[in-house]
C-alpha positions, 0 to 999 in steps of 0.5 A: 362570131360577132353580133352583126354576123349572128343577126344576119344569120337569124334574119335569113332564117326568119324570112318568110317563104325561104327555108333551109334549102334556100338559106344554104344555097344563097350563102353558097352562091354569095360566098358568106352571110355578110355578102348575102346582105352587102352584094347588090341586087343585080349581082345576086340575081346574076349569080343566082341565075347560074344556079337552080335557086327559084327566081321567086325565092331570090326576089323574096330574099331581096325584098326582105333583107333590108326590112327593119321589122325582120332586123328588129325581130332578129335582134330580139331573138338574139337578146332572148337567147342571151338572157336564157343562156342559149348559144347560137351556132351558125354554119361557120362556127367550129361547133356546128356539126360536121355531119350536117355539112353537105346536106341541102335541107339542114338549117344554117343556124342552130339554137343550143342549150348545154354543150354542143360537142358532137364533133368530138365524137367519131361515132354517133348513134340515134335511138328513136321509137314509140312513145308507148313502147313494149317492155322489150322495146324499153330494154333494147333502147337502154341496152343500145344506149349503154353500148353506145356509151361504152363505145364512146359514141354520142347518143342522139334522140328527141326527148319524147316519151318512151324509147327516146327518154329511156335512151337519154337516161341510159346515156346519162347514167353511163356518164355518156354524151347525149343530144336531145333534138327538139321540135320547139325552142331550146328553152321549152321542155316538151313534154312538160313531165320531162323537166328533170330529164331536160335539166340532166341532158343540159348538164352533160350534153345539150338540147338543140333546135332550129327554132328560136327560143320561145317557139312552142311545139307544133305538130309539123315541127316534129317531122322537121326535128326528126330529120336533124336526129337522122342527120346527126346520127351515123347509125339509127336504131328504130324501136317499136315503130308501127306503120303510121308512126311519126318516127317513119319520117326519121327513117326516111330522112336517114335513108335520104342521108345515107345513114345506116338504119337498124329496125328493132322490136315491134316493127 
């Protein structure tokens, strides 16, 4: 994808007050990302009037699409990504996850460090759960990841302490493919003590985020991260999760996307 298209995708995703549902909708009604920026205001308003897109959001987009500050910000993000060895994978890229397509609230743009090869795998297994897990939960995470690798399935998780880290590590030890979905930019390792795991994941799999490089983790980013774990997974294994766990958002997303979910140990 050429630089100008990439900049336009970034611009769309950093505009204020819009979000992934709008981003997907405006691309669909305009036809492609280039048309989103080349069509007249009148034509876009006319097309949007036939859809369920809120008029206020269409106007917000039109007000921002020629904003110099937004374009400069997008170009800066692109430069930062290039310098950090981060790939920018847009909806039309052949590497963009097929499992994301057709889901209204999924980002049209991803930031990836490592090798995004999820489309090469017929099956993918999400393994998530408690940071402070039981010994039984740890063992189930490892066994589940090992089996997934033997079945030639990709292993998806969030690189958190506990269940997530055991799943990633088991996948790597078994020479499997694993993706860590982050609640920060892909250049930021969180938690910090997982730097070695982060580097190992990048060598054989990838870390993936909807947030640009340099974005520090925030509490409200993690529920957003969790929906991507669910969307990437054909089947979700949820281990050692209590009633108030943040992983509940992964379960809710999995149910919304029609994923198969298995609750294991400590539920």
